[in-house]
Phi, psi and omega in degrees: 000324179282127176234133179277070184281323183228156177259104184272143181285155172270122184274140175256117186270141174224155178253129176230117181052047177064019178243152183275126174231163173231155176272128178279185184294345179265358181085010180267140177286132175234147183289150171289158178300318181294327176295314179301314183292318181292323182283344180247012181276150175259015183265354186297325179298319179295322178294317178297320179295321178296316178301317180294325183288316184269344183097147186299312184295319179293321178298316179295322178296315181295316181296317180296318179300313180297318180294317180296319178297312181300317180296317181293320179293316179300318179296318180296316179297316180299316179295319180298313181291336175275002179060039175239172183299122183251338186272073185238047186269150177269191188259010181281166182301310182298323181290323178295317178296316181298322180297314181296319179294319179298318178299322179292317176304312183295321182288316190239341191258342188251000188294334183269003173273110183261342182208136178242120178274332180186152177236135183052054186264140178279133178229137187208139171241118184307135178068007183238289184194171178208170178178177182239119180271138178303311187205138173234133180173209183252123178232123184050045174070015178232140177295135193211155161265128185239131181235138180253125183235138169254155181206154174292317173224146178304133183270153174286150183302321184289348179272348191242031180300325179296330174298316179295319180296323177300310179295324178298317177299317179296317180298316180296320177296316180299318181296322178288316184293321190236010178057038175269177179228052181287121177226009176247128178245139184230121171250119176252123187232137172230134180257182186285348171272005179065036172267131180257139179220133175254130174244125181244140170245122179263173189306319182296313178293327179301318180296320177296316179295326177299318177297319179293320178298316179299321179295319179294321179294319177296317178300317179300314183293325178292315181290328179294000000 
């Protein structure tokens, strides 16, 4: 399934004012896609209100649990797609949840990936932005950026536009770097109830999202 179609760069990460940046090929720091989106999001007030409501320690516990589950699931999926041992979970709560979610991904979520060009691949546009895509390859016979998401509950499509914008940024970078024509974005999500959901972005919506991503990048640079 893995094909060495492209030679992806190794990104060098740096921290600037507690934000994630990468060095481009010229040695200049450029923001990560997630940094651009987080700094231009209007959701931060809601997150702060949630932290205040549940308490700082409880919020940190919930965030850490979600992060640990997500990291373990991503590692399992990457190992599975690399045809290596993926079932390497420990006996802790987060690992048990991650194992069940990974099994659901493998059973229902990965069957339409017929070719993988790269996993956790670095993508970068000099003087603009950089980031790491979960998966690039062929999904339902179309070249795609594919992202794997875990969630406590399956999210509504209108809640996850930033997920689409993240993949859109990666697709545009890939198209410039390698002269591809990726216009399909795929979000595969499994929640803790083991419900699987596929979200697809087709070419018409991709063009709209590209415009929104450019606007967010311009906003970030102006505010910076």
